[in-house]
PyMOL CGO cylinders between C-alpha atoms (Angstrom):
from pymol import cmd
from pymol.cgo import CYLINDER

trace = [
    CYLINDER, -0.02, 0.04, 0.09, 1.48, 3.49, -0.80, 0.3, 1, 1, 1, 1, 1, 1,
    CYLINDER, 1.48, 3.49, -0.80, 1.73, 6.25, 1.61, 0.3, 1, 1, 1, 1, 1, 1,
    CYLINDER, 1.73, 6.25, 1.61, -1.24, 8.11, 3.02, 0.3, 1, 1, 1, 1, 1, 1,
    CYLINDER, -1.24, 8.11, 3.02, -0.39, 10.97, 0.66, 0.3, 1, 1, 1, 1, 1, 1,
    CYLINDER, -0.39, 10.97, 0.66, 0.09, 8.66, -2.20, 0.3, 1, 1, 1, 1, 1, 1,
    CYLINDER, 0.09, 8.66, -2.20, -3.18, 6.98, -1.30, 0.3, 1, 1, 1, 1, 1, 1,
    CYLINDER, -3.18, 6.98, -1.30, -4.86, 10.33, -1.78, 0.3, 1, 1, 1, 1, 1, 1,
    CYLINDER, -4.86, 10.33, -1.78, -3.48, 10.76, -5.43, 0.3, 1, 1, 1, 1, 1, 1,
    CYLINDER, -3.48, 10.76, -5.43, -5.04, 7.70, -6.38, 0.3, 1, 1, 1, 1, 1, 1,
    CYLINDER, -5.04, 7.70, -6.38, -8.37, 8.27, -4.79, 0.3, 1, 1, 1, 1, 1, 1,
    CYLINDER, -8.37, 8.27, -4.79, -8.57, 11.71, -6.31, 0.3, 1, 1, 1, 1, 1, 1,
    CYLINDER, -8.57, 11.71, -6.31, -9.41, 10.39, -9.59, 0.3, 1, 1, 1, 1, 1, 1,
    CYLINDER, -9.41, 10.39, -9.59, -12.79, 9.80, -7.99, 0.3, 1, 1, 1, 1, 1, 1,
    CYLINDER, -12.79, 9.80, -7.99, -13.00, 5.97, -8.39, 0.3, 1, 1, 1, 1, 1, 1,
    CYLINDER, -13.00, 5.97, -8.39, -15.38, 4.29, -6.25, 0.3, 1, 1, 1, 1, 1, 1,
    CYLINDER, -15.38, 4.29, -6.25, -14.14, 2.26, -3.28, 0.3, 1, 1, 1, 1, 1, 1,
    CYLINDER, -14.14, 2.26, -3.28, -15.89, 0.36, -0.68, 0.3, 1, 1, 1, 1, 1, 1,
    CYLINDER, -15.89, 0.36, -0.68, -16.12, 1.89, 2.59, 0.3, 1, 1, 1, 1, 1, 1,
    CYLINDER, -16.12, 1.89, 2.59, -18.99, 1.85, 5.69, 0.3, 1, 1, 1, 1, 1, 1,
    CYLINDER, -18.99, 1.85, 5.69, -20.14, 5.62, 5.34, 0.3, 1, 1, 1, 1, 1, 1,
    CYLINDER, -20.14, 5.62, 5.34, -22.75, 6.38, 8.24, 0.3, 1, 1, 1, 1, 1, 1,
    CYLINDER, -22.75, 6.38, 8.24, -25.08, 9.27, 9.23, 0.3, 1, 1, 1, 1, 1, 1,
    CYLINDER, -25.08, 9.27, 9.23, -23.77, 12.92, 9.94, 0.3, 1, 1, 1, 1, 1, 1,
    CYLINDER, -23.77, 12.92, 9.94, -22.91, 13.57, 13.62, 0.3, 1, 1, 1, 1, 1, 1,
    CYLINDER, -22.91, 13.57, 13.62, -21.36, 15.50, 16.04, 0.3, 1, 1, 1, 1, 1, 1,
    CYLINDER, -21.36, 15.50, 16.04, -18.05, 17.01, 16.94, 0.3, 1, 1, 1, 1, 1, 1,
    CYLINDER, -18.05, 17.01, 16.94, -14.57, 17.16, 15.50, 0.3, 1, 1, 1, 1, 1, 1,
    CYLINDER, -14.57, 17.16, 15.50, -11.64, 16.83, 18.04, 0.3, 1, 1, 1, 1, 1, 1,
    CYLINDER, -11.64, 16.83, 18.04, -8.20, 15.41, 18.31, 0.3, 1, 1, 1, 1, 1, 1,
    CYLINDER, -8.20, 15.41, 18.31, -7.17, 14.37, 21.51, 0.3, 1, 1, 1, 1, 1, 1,
    CYLINDER, -7.17, 14.37, 21.51, -4.10, 12.19, 22.84, 0.3, 1, 1, 1, 1, 1, 1,
    CYLINDER, -4.10, 12.19, 22.84, -1.63, 11.51, 25.66, 0.3, 1, 1, 1, 1, 1, 1,
    CYLINDER, -1.63, 11.51, 25.66, 1.88, 12.78, 26.52, 0.3, 1, 1, 1, 1, 1, 1,
    CYLINDER, 1.88, 12.78, 26.52, 3.57, 9.21, 25.84, 0.3, 1, 1, 1, 1, 1, 1,
    CYLINDER, 3.57, 9.21, 25.84, 6.46, 10.33, 24.08, 0.3, 1, 1, 1, 1, 1, 1,
    CYLINDER, 6.46, 10.33, 24.08, 6.55, 9.76, 20.33, 0.3, 1, 1, 1, 1, 1, 1,
    CYLINDER, 6.55, 9.76, 20.33, 9.19, 10.45, 17.46, 0.3, 1, 1, 1, 1, 1, 1,
    CYLINDER, 9.19, 10.45, 17.46, 9.12, 13.77, 16.11, 0.3, 1, 1, 1, 1, 1, 1,
    CYLINDER, 9.12, 13.77, 16.11, 8.09, 14.20, 12.69, 0.3, 1, 1, 1, 1, 1, 1,
    CYLINDER, 8.09, 14.20, 12.69, 11.01, 14.51, 10.08, 0.3, 1, 1, 1, 1, 1, 1,
    CYLINDER, 11.01, 14.51, 10.08, 10.23, 15.67, 6.51, 0.3, 1, 1, 1, 1, 1, 1,
    CYLINDER, 10.23, 15.67, 6.51, 13.30, 13.89, 5.01, 0.3, 1, 1, 1, 1, 1, 1,
    CYLINDER, 13.30, 13.89, 5.01, 11.83, 10.31, 6.28, 0.3, 1, 1, 1, 1, 1, 1,
    CYLINDER, 11.83, 10.31, 6.28, 8.41, 11.24, 4.82, 0.3, 1, 1, 1, 1, 1, 1,
    CYLINDER, 8.41, 11.24, 4.82, 9.61, 12.41, 1.69, 0.3, 1, 1, 1, 1, 1, 1,
    CYLINDER, 9.61, 12.41, 1.69, 11.74, 9.44, 0.90, 0.3, 1, 1, 1, 1, 1, 1,
    CYLINDER, 11.74, 9.44, 0.90, 8.67, 7.25, 0.47, 0.3, 1, 1, 1, 1, 1, 1,
    CYLINDER, 8.67, 7.25, 0.47, 6.35, 9.46, -1.32, 0.3, 1, 1, 1, 1, 1, 1,
    CYLINDER, 6.35, 9.46, -1.32, 5.82, 10.98, -4.84, 0.3, 1, 1, 1, 1, 1, 1,
    CYLINDER, 5.82, 10.98, -4.84, 7.87, 14.04, -5.70, 0.3, 1, 1, 1, 1, 1, 1,
    CYLINDER, 7.87, 14.04, -5.70, 4.51, 15.83, -6.22, 0.3, 1, 1, 1, 1, 1, 1,
    CYLINDER, 4.51, 15.83, -6.22, 4.14, 16.57, -2.59, 0.3, 1, 1, 1, 1, 1, 1,
    CYLINDER, 4.14, 16.57, -2.59, 6.67, 18.59, -0.66, 0.3, 1, 1, 1, 1, 1, 1,
    CYLINDER, 6.67, 18.59, -0.66, 6.38, 18.44, 3.29, 0.3, 1, 1, 1, 1, 1, 1,
    CYLINDER, 6.38, 18.44, 3.29, 7.49, 20.87, 5.76, 0.3, 1, 1, 1, 1, 1, 1,
    CYLINDER, 7.49, 20.87, 5.76, 7.54, 20.31, 9.35, 0.3, 1, 1, 1, 1, 1, 1,
    CYLINDER, 7.54, 20.31, 9.35, 6.82, 23.05, 11.91, 0.3, 1, 1, 1, 1, 1, 1,
    CYLINDER, 6.82, 23.05, 11.91, 7.65, 22.35, 15.58, 0.3, 1, 1, 1, 1, 1, 1,
    CYLINDER, 7.65, 22.35, 15.58, 4.77, 24.47, 17.19, 0.3, 1, 1, 1, 1, 1, 1,
    CYLINDER, 4.77, 24.47, 17.19, 2.04, 26.58, 15.09, 0.3, 1, 1, 1, 1, 1, 1,
    CYLINDER, 2.04, 26.58, 15.09, -1.24, 27.91, 15.65, 0.3, 1, 1, 1, 1, 1, 1,
    CYLINDER, -1.24, 27.91, 15.65, -2.84, 25.79, 12.70, 0.3, 1, 1, 1, 1, 1, 1,
    CYLINDER, -2.84, 25.79, 12.70, -1.41, 24.17, 9.94, 0.3, 1, 1, 1, 1, 1, 1,
    CYLINDER, -1.41, 24.17, 9.94, -4.48, 25.11, 7.99, 0.3, 1, 1, 1, 1, 1, 1,
    CYLINDER, -4.48, 25.11, 7.99, -3.83, 28.90, 8.48, 0.3, 1, 1, 1, 1, 1, 1,
    CYLINDER, -3.83, 28.90, 8.48, -0.16, 28.59, 7.75, 0.3, 1, 1, 1, 1, 1, 1,
    CYLINDER, -0.16, 28.59, 7.75, -0.79, 26.97, 4.45, 0.3, 1, 1, 1, 1, 1, 1,
    CYLINDER, -0.79, 26.97, 4.45, -3.40, 29.45, 3.62, 0.3, 1, 1, 1, 1, 1, 1,
    CYLINDER, -3.40, 29.45, 3.62, -1.03, 32.54, 4.43, 0.3, 1, 1, 1, 1, 1, 1,
    CYLINDER, -1.03, 32.54, 4.43, 1.53, 31.11, 2.07, 0.3, 1, 1, 1, 1, 1, 1,
    CYLINDER, 1.53, 31.11, 2.07, -0.77, 30.49, -0.83, 0.3, 1, 1, 1, 1, 1, 1,
    CYLINDER, -0.77, 30.49, -0.83, -1.79, 33.90, -0.18, 0.3, 1, 1, 1, 1, 1, 1,
    CYLINDER, -1.79, 33.90, -0.18, 1.68, 35.31, -0.76, 0.3, 1, 1, 1, 1, 1, 1,
    CYLINDER, 1.68, 35.31, -0.76, 2.18, 32.99, -3.71, 0.3, 1, 1, 1, 1, 1, 1,
    CYLINDER, 2.18, 32.99, -3.71, 4.69, 30.97, -1.74, 0.3, 1, 1, 1, 1, 1, 1,
    CYLINDER, 4.69, 30.97, -1.74, 2.92, 27.84, -2.00, 0.3, 1, 1, 1, 1, 1, 1,
    CYLINDER, 2.92, 27.84, -2.00, 1.81, 25.59, -4.77, 0.3, 1, 1, 1, 1, 1, 1,
    CYLINDER, 1.81, 25.59, -4.77, -0.26, 22.39, -5.29, 0.3, 1, 1, 1, 1, 1, 1,
    CYLINDER, -0.26, 22.39, -5.29, 1.26, 19.62, -3.64, 0.3, 1, 1, 1, 1, 1, 1,
    CYLINDER, 1.26, 19.62, -3.64, 2.49, 21.62, -0.62, 0.3, 1, 1, 1, 1, 1, 1,
    CYLINDER, 2.49, 21.62, -0.62, 1.90, 19.76, 2.71, 0.3, 1, 1, 1, 1, 1, 1,
    CYLINDER, 1.90, 19.76, 2.71, 2.52, 21.46, 6.41, 0.3, 1, 1, 1, 1, 1, 1,
    CYLINDER, 2.52, 21.46, 6.41, 2.53, 19.11, 9.51, 0.3, 1, 1, 1, 1, 1, 1,
    CYLINDER, 2.53, 19.11, 9.51, 3.26, 19.97, 12.79, 0.3, 1, 1, 1, 1, 1, 1,
    CYLINDER, 3.26, 19.97, 12.79, 4.38, 18.50, 16.27, 0.3, 1, 1, 1, 1, 1, 1,
    CYLINDER, 4.38, 18.50, 16.27, 2.04, 20.77, 18.20, 0.3, 1, 1, 1, 1, 1, 1,
    CYLINDER, 2.04, 20.77, 18.20, -0.91, 23.21, 17.30, 0.3, 1, 1, 1, 1, 1, 1,
    CYLINDER, -0.91, 23.21, 17.30, -2.43, 25.28, 19.53, 0.3, 1, 1, 1, 1, 1, 1,
    CYLINDER, -2.43, 25.28, 19.53, -5.28, 26.85, 17.30, 0.3, 1, 1, 1, 1, 1, 1,
    CYLINDER, -5.28, 26.85, 17.30, -6.37, 23.97, 15.19, 0.3, 1, 1, 1, 1, 1, 1,
    CYLINDER, -6.37, 23.97, 15.19, -9.95, 23.73, 13.99, 0.3, 1, 1, 1, 1, 1, 1,
    CYLINDER, -9.95, 23.73, 13.99, -12.28, 21.27, 12.60, 0.3, 1, 1, 1, 1, 1, 1,
    CYLINDER, -12.28, 21.27, 12.60, -15.59, 21.29, 10.82, 0.3, 1, 1, 1, 1, 1, 1,
    CYLINDER, -15.59, 21.29, 10.82, -17.84, 24.32, 11.78, 0.3, 1, 1, 1, 1, 1, 1,
    CYLINDER, -17.84, 24.32, 11.78, -14.83, 25.66, 13.53, 0.3, 1, 1, 1, 1, 1, 1,
    CYLINDER, -14.83, 25.66, 13.53, -14.88, 23.20, 16.31, 0.3, 1, 1, 1, 1, 1, 1,
    CYLINDER, -14.88, 23.20, 16.31, -11.62, 23.25, 18.30, 0.3, 1, 1, 1, 1, 1, 1,
    CYLINDER, -11.62, 23.25, 18.30, -8.89, 20.55, 17.13, 0.3, 1, 1, 1, 1, 1, 1,
    CYLINDER, -8.89, 20.55, 17.13, -6.38, 20.03, 19.40, 0.3, 1, 1, 1, 1, 1, 1,
    CYLINDER, -6.38, 20.03, 19.40, -3.69, 17.66, 20.83, 0.3, 1, 1, 1, 1, 1, 1,
    CYLINDER, -3.69, 17.66, 20.83, -0.79, 17.43, 22.93, 0.3, 1, 1, 1, 1, 1, 1,
    CYLINDER, -0.79, 17.43, 22.93, 2.77, 17.85, 21.61, 0.3, 1, 1, 1, 1, 1, 1,
    CYLINDER, 2.77, 17.85, 21.61, 3.77, 14.81, 19.23, 0.3, 1, 1, 1, 1, 1, 1,
    CYLINDER, 3.77, 14.81, 19.23, 0.74, 12.93, 19.90, 0.3, 1, 1, 1, 1, 1, 1,
    CYLINDER, 0.74, 12.93, 19.90, -1.55, 13.25, 16.98, 0.3, 1, 1, 1, 1, 1, 1,
    CYLINDER, -1.55, 13.25, 16.98, -0.84, 13.30, 13.08, 0.3, 1, 1, 1, 1, 1, 1,
    CYLINDER, -0.84, 13.30, 13.08, -2.03, 16.53, 12.33, 0.3, 1, 1, 1, 1, 1, 1,
    CYLINDER, -2.03, 16.53, 12.33, -1.24, 18.04, 8.63, 0.3, 1, 1, 1, 1, 1, 1,
    CYLINDER, -1.24, 18.04, 8.63, -2.79, 20.35, 5.79, 0.3, 1, 1, 1, 1, 1, 1,
    CYLINDER, -2.79, 20.35, 5.79, -1.92, 20.14, 2.20, 0.3, 1, 1, 1, 1, 1, 1,
    CYLINDER, -1.92, 20.14, 2.20, -3.05, 22.07, -0.77, 0.3, 1, 1, 1, 1, 1, 1,
    CYLINDER, -3.05, 22.07, -0.77, -4.44, 20.89, -4.40, 0.3, 1, 1, 1, 1, 1, 1,
    CYLINDER, -4.44, 20.89, -4.40, -5.52, 22.67, -7.54, 0.3, 1, 1, 1, 1, 1, 1,
    CYLINDER, -5.52, 22.67, -7.54, -7.86, 19.88, -8.87, 0.3, 1, 1, 1, 1, 1, 1,
    CYLINDER, -7.86, 19.88, -8.87, -7.89, 19.88, -12.51, 0.3, 1, 1, 1, 1, 1, 1,
    CYLINDER, -7.89, 19.88, -12.51, -11.85, 19.27, -12.13, 0.3, 1, 1, 1, 1, 1, 1,
    CYLINDER, -11.85, 19.27, -12.13, -14.90, 21.51, -12.39, 0.3, 1, 1, 1, 1, 1, 1,
    CYLINDER, -14.90, 21.51, -12.39, -15.26, 23.38, -8.73, 0.3, 1, 1, 1, 1, 1, 1,
    CYLINDER, -15.26, 23.38, -8.73, -18.49, 21.81, -8.40, 0.3, 1, 1, 1, 1, 1, 1,
    CYLINDER, -18.49, 21.81, -8.40, -16.58, 18.45, -7.86, 0.3, 1, 1, 1, 1, 1, 1,
    CYLINDER, -16.58, 18.45, -7.86, -14.22, 19.62, -5.00, 0.3, 1, 1, 1, 1, 1, 1,
    CYLINDER, -14.22, 19.62, -5.00, -16.70, 19.18, -2.31, 0.3, 1, 1, 1, 1, 1, 1,
    CYLINDER, -16.70, 19.18, -2.31, -16.05, 15.53, -2.72, 0.3, 1, 1, 1, 1, 1, 1,
    CYLINDER, -16.05, 15.53, -2.72, -12.24, 15.86, -1.98, 0.3, 1, 1, 1, 1, 1, 1,
    CYLINDER, -12.24, 15.86, -1.98, -12.99, 15.76, 2.17, 0.3, 1, 1, 1, 1, 1, 1,
    CYLINDER, -12.99, 15.76, 2.17, -14.58, 12.30, 1.51, 0.3, 1, 1, 1, 1, 1, 1,
    CYLINDER, -14.58, 12.30, 1.51, -12.10, 11.21, -0.85, 0.3, 1, 1, 1, 1, 1, 1,
    CYLINDER, -12.10, 11.21, -0.85, -9.25, 12.08, 1.86, 0.3, 1, 1, 1, 1, 1, 1,
    CYLINDER, -9.25, 12.08, 1.86, -11.28, 10.15, 4.55, 0.3, 1, 1, 1, 1, 1, 1,
    CYLINDER, -11.28, 10.15, 4.55, -10.84, 7.35, 2.09, 0.3, 1, 1, 1, 1, 1, 1,
    CYLINDER, -10.84, 7.35, 2.09, -7.23, 7.65, 1.62, 0.3, 1, 1, 1, 1, 1, 1,
    CYLINDER, -7.23, 7.65, 1.62, -7.33, 7.71, 5.64, 0.3, 1, 1, 1, 1, 1, 1,
    CYLINDER, -7.33, 7.71, 5.64, -8.88, 4.78, 6.28, 0.3, 1, 1, 1, 1, 1, 1,
    CYLINDER, -8.88, 4.78, 6.28, -7.47, 2.70, 3.52, 0.3, 1, 1, 1, 1, 1, 1,
    CYLINDER, -7.47, 2.70, 3.52, -3.95, 3.46, 4.97, 0.3, 1, 1, 1, 1, 1, 1,
    CYLINDER, -3.95, 3.46, 4.97, -4.90, 2.62, 8.48, 0.3, 1, 1, 1, 1, 1, 1,
    CYLINDER, -4.90, 2.62, 8.48, -6.02, -0.61, 7.19, 0.3, 1, 1, 1, 1, 1, 1,
    CYLINDER, -6.02, -0.61, 7.19, -2.93, -1.50, 5.15, 0.3, 1, 1, 1, 1, 1, 1,
    CYLINDER, -2.93, -1.50, 5.15, -1.12, -0.55, 8.14, 0.3, 1, 1, 1, 1, 1, 1,
    CYLINDER, -1.12, -0.55, 8.14, -3.17, -2.86, 10.70, 0.3, 1, 1, 1, 1, 1, 1,
    CYLINDER, -3.17, -2.86, 10.70, -5.74, -5.10, 8.87, 0.3, 1, 1, 1, 1, 1, 1,
    CYLINDER, -5.74, -5.10, 8.87, -6.72, -6.56, 12.17, 0.3, 1, 1, 1, 1, 1, 1,
    CYLINDER, -6.72, -6.56, 12.17, -8.27, -2.90, 13.27, 0.3, 1, 1, 1, 1, 1, 1,
    CYLINDER, -8.27, -2.90, 13.27, -11.46, -2.02, 11.92, 0.3, 1, 1, 1, 1, 1, 1,
    CYLINDER, -11.46, -2.02, 11.92, -11.76, 1.42, 10.35, 0.3, 1, 1, 1, 1, 1, 1,
    CYLINDER, -11.76, 1.42, 10.35, -14.77, 3.15, 8.62, 0.3, 1, 1, 1, 1, 1, 1,
    CYLINDER, -14.77, 3.15, 8.62, -15.64, 6.47, 7.23, 0.3, 1, 1, 1, 1, 1, 1,
    CYLINDER, -15.64, 6.47, 7.23, -18.59, 8.17, 8.89, 0.3, 1, 1, 1, 1, 1, 1,
    CYLINDER, -18.59, 8.17, 8.89, -20.24, 10.95, 6.87, 0.3, 1, 1, 1, 1, 1, 1,
    CYLINDER, -20.24, 10.95, 6.87, -19.39, 13.83, 6.50, 0.3, 1, 1, 1, 1, 1, 1,
    CYLINDER, -19.39, 13.83, 6.50, -15.97, 13.71, 7.74, 0.3, 1, 1, 1, 1, 1, 1,
    CYLINDER, -15.97, 13.71, 7.74, -15.33, 11.55, 10.49, 0.3, 1, 1, 1, 1, 1, 1,
    CYLINDER, -15.33, 11.55, 10.49, -12.56, 8.86, 10.70, 0.3, 1, 1, 1, 1, 1, 1,
    CYLINDER, -12.56, 8.86, 10.70, -13.50, 5.81, 12.89, 0.3, 1, 1, 1, 1, 1, 1,
    CYLINDER, -13.50, 5.81, 12.89, -11.64, 2.86, 14.39, 0.3, 1, 1, 1, 1, 1, 1,
    CYLINDER, -11.64, 2.86, 14.39, -14.07, 0.00, 16.24, 0.3, 1, 1, 1, 1, 1, 1,
    CYLINDER, -14.07, 0.00, 16.24, -16.77, 2.48, 15.90, 0.3, 1, 1, 1, 1, 1, 1,
    CYLINDER, -16.77, 2.48, 15.90, -15.00, 5.41, 17.91, 0.3, 1, 1, 1, 1, 1, 1,
    CYLINDER, -15.00, 5.41, 17.91, -14.04, 8.65, 16.70, 0.3, 1, 1, 1, 1, 1, 1,
    CYLINDER, -14.04, 8.65, 16.70, -10.06, 8.73, 15.81, 0.3, 1, 1, 1, 1, 1, 1,
    CYLINDER, -10.06, 8.73, 15.81, -10.02, 11.78, 13.68, 0.3, 1, 1, 1, 1, 1, 1,
    CYLINDER, -10.02, 11.78, 13.68, -11.65, 14.08, 11.15, 0.3, 1, 1, 1, 1, 1, 1,
    CYLINDER, -11.65, 14.08, 11.15, -11.14, 16.06, 7.94, 0.3, 1, 1, 1, 1, 1, 1,
    CYLINDER, -11.14, 16.06, 7.94, -11.56, 19.86, 7.09, 0.3, 1, 1, 1, 1, 1, 1,
    CYLINDER, -11.56, 19.86, 7.09, -11.67, 21.63, 3.66, 0.3, 1, 1, 1, 1, 1, 1,
    CYLINDER, -11.67, 21.63, 3.66, -11.03, 25.51, 2.89, 0.3, 1, 1, 1, 1, 1, 1,
    CYLINDER, -11.03, 25.51, 2.89, -11.50, 26.61, -0.68, 0.3, 1, 1, 1, 1, 1, 1,
    CYLINDER, -11.50, 26.61, -0.68, -9.19, 29.19, -2.05, 0.3, 1, 1, 1, 1, 1, 1,
    CYLINDER, -9.19, 29.19, -2.05, -9.27, 31.17, -5.37, 0.3, 1, 1, 1, 1, 1, 1,
    CYLINDER, -9.27, 31.17, -5.37, -7.56, 28.53, -7.22, 0.3, 1, 1, 1, 1, 1, 1,
    CYLINDER, -7.56, 28.53, -7.22, -7.76, 25.23, -5.31, 0.3, 1, 1, 1, 1, 1, 1,
    CYLINDER, -7.76, 25.23, -5.31, -8.54, 23.70, -2.04, 0.3, 1, 1, 1, 1, 1, 1,
    CYLINDER, -8.54, 23.70, -2.04, -6.69, 23.30, 1.50, 0.3, 1, 1, 1, 1, 1, 1,
    CYLINDER, -6.69, 23.30, 1.50, -7.35, 20.04, 3.00, 0.3, 1, 1, 1, 1, 1, 1,
    CYLINDER, -7.35, 20.04, 3.00, -6.72, 19.54, 6.70, 0.3, 1, 1, 1, 1, 1, 1,
    CYLINDER, -6.72, 19.54, 6.70, -6.49, 15.99, 8.40, 0.3, 1, 1, 1, 1, 1, 1,
    CYLINDER, -6.49, 15.99, 8.40, -6.20, 15.03, 12.13, 0.3, 1, 1, 1, 1, 1, 1,
    CYLINDER, -6.20, 15.03, 12.13, -5.69, 11.45, 13.70, 0.3, 1, 1, 1, 1, 1, 1,
    CYLINDER, -5.69, 11.45, 13.70, -5.65, 10.82, 17.21, 0.3, 1, 1, 1, 1, 1, 1,
    CYLINDER, -5.65, 10.82, 17.21, -2.37, 8.38, 17.47, 0.3, 1, 1, 1, 1, 1, 1,
    CYLINDER, -2.37, 8.38, 17.47, -1.81, 8.11, 21.34, 0.3, 1, 1, 1, 1, 1, 1,
    CYLINDER, -1.81, 8.11, 21.34, -3.89, 8.59, 24.48, 0.3, 1, 1, 1, 1, 1, 1,
    CYLINDER, -3.89, 8.59, 24.48, -5.50, 6.53, 27.21, 0.3, 1, 1, 1, 1, 1, 1,
    CYLINDER, -5.50, 6.53, 27.21, -9.11, 5.85, 27.83, 0.3, 1, 1, 1, 1, 1, 1,
    CYLINDER, -9.11, 5.85, 27.83, -8.99, 8.23, 30.84, 0.3, 1, 1, 1, 1, 1, 1,
    CYLINDER, -8.99, 8.23, 30.84, -7.94, 11.09, 28.92, 0.3, 1, 1, 1, 1, 1, 1,
    CYLINDER, -7.94, 11.09, 28.92, -10.63, 10.72, 26.38, 0.3, 1, 1, 1, 1, 1, 1,
    CYLINDER, -10.63, 10.72, 26.38, -13.11, 13.91, 26.60, 0.3, 1, 1, 1, 1, 1, 1,
    CYLINDER, -13.11, 13.91, 26.60, -15.85, 12.30, 25.25, 0.3, 1, 1, 1, 1, 1, 1,
    CYLINDER, -15.85, 12.30, 25.25, -17.25, 8.66, 25.31, 0.3, 1, 1, 1, 1, 1, 1,
    CYLINDER, -17.25, 8.66, 25.31, -17.33, 8.20, 21.36, 0.3, 1, 1, 1, 1, 1, 1,
    CYLINDER, -17.33, 8.20, 21.36, -13.60, 9.51, 21.04, 0.3, 1, 1, 1, 1, 1, 1,
    CYLINDER, -13.60, 9.51, 21.04, -10.59, 7.04, 20.52, 0.3, 1, 1, 1, 1, 1, 1,
    CYLINDER, -10.59, 7.04, 20.52, -7.08, 6.67, 19.54, 0.3, 1, 1, 1, 1, 1, 1,
    CYLINDER, -7.08, 6.67, 19.54, -4.93, 4.19, 17.56, 0.3, 1, 1, 1, 1, 1, 1,
    CYLINDER, -4.93, 4.19, 17.56, -3.14, 3.41, 20.68, 0.3, 1, 1, 1, 1, 1, 1,
    CYLINDER, -3.14, 3.41, 20.68, -6.21, 2.42, 22.57, 0.3, 1, 1, 1, 1, 1, 1,
    CYLINDER, -6.21, 2.42, 22.57, -7.21, -0.19, 19.86, 0.3, 1, 1, 1, 1, 1, 1,
    CYLINDER, -7.21, -0.19, 19.86, -4.06, -1.72, 19.93, 0.3, 1, 1, 1, 1, 1, 1,
    CYLINDER, -4.06, -1.72, 19.93, -2.86, -0.18, 16.50, 0.3, 1, 1, 1, 1, 1, 1,
    CYLINDER, -2.86, -0.18, 16.50, 0.70, -1.78, 15.83, 0.3, 1, 1, 1, 1, 1, 1,
    CYLINDER, 0.70, -1.78, 15.83, 2.39, 1.65, 14.25, 0.3, 1, 1, 1, 1, 1, 1,
    CYLINDER, 2.39, 1.65, 14.25, 2.33, 4.71, 16.22, 0.3, 1, 1, 1, 1, 1, 1,
    CYLINDER, 2.33, 4.71, 16.22, 4.98, 6.29, 14.67, 0.3, 1, 1, 1, 1, 1, 1,
    CYLINDER, 4.98, 6.29, 14.67, 3.55, 9.43, 12.69, 0.3, 1, 1, 1, 1, 1, 1,
    CYLINDER, 3.55, 9.43, 12.69, 6.32, 9.52, 10.22, 0.3, 1, 1, 1, 1, 1, 1,
    CYLINDER, 6.32, 9.52, 10.22, 5.34, 6.07, 9.25, 0.3, 1, 1, 1, 1, 1, 1,
    CYLINDER, 5.34, 6.07, 9.25, 1.60, 6.55, 9.12, 0.3, 1, 1, 1, 1, 1, 1,
    CYLINDER, 1.60, 6.55, 9.12, 2.18, 9.41, 6.85, 0.3, 1, 1, 1, 1, 1, 1,
    CYLINDER, 2.18, 9.41, 6.85, 4.93, 7.60, 4.54, 0.3, 1, 1, 1, 1, 1, 1,
    CYLINDER, 4.93, 7.60, 4.54, 4.51, 3.80, 4.81, 0.3, 1, 1, 1, 1, 1, 1,
]
cmd.load_cgo(trace, "trace")
């Protein structure tokens, strides 16, 4: 299976896939634990992905979504740009709900695309990104049940493990992704949230999740 990012490249062809898509519901959040995790490393990630993508790692930021939007407005980013971080203090999800996680505990990144399709098709990008996410998680650990809940929730064993956000620009779309990688049951803020660690996921290295 290609990397999370390369999987996205494939599903952007709008091909159909088999996935559980359930009714709309509730909140977007990223929660995690303080368990030490390897820092993100752009060189490790870029070694295993298509050259179409350019990955930048920032240690601390307010929001990768805002960072990328600013670069685009200044003509300093083009399609295929990716920003990820070890900690963001002002992340947000759909409907501006808070999207937060302790340092190095969640996989949070934003990427920019200029799809060669009518703008009416762009609304499918969050769904396709969600498909890429669950396909990648399934490839890393087939024993863990993953599914997509409409419109943007990533589920593992029926618990919410992450979410997707989309922001249109004049020429393209910025997609934000957040996945809860490591946290304990005691740290869950709501009953329907979960993490990869809680579900016994075999791979908790965020570099590997993004690039395997």
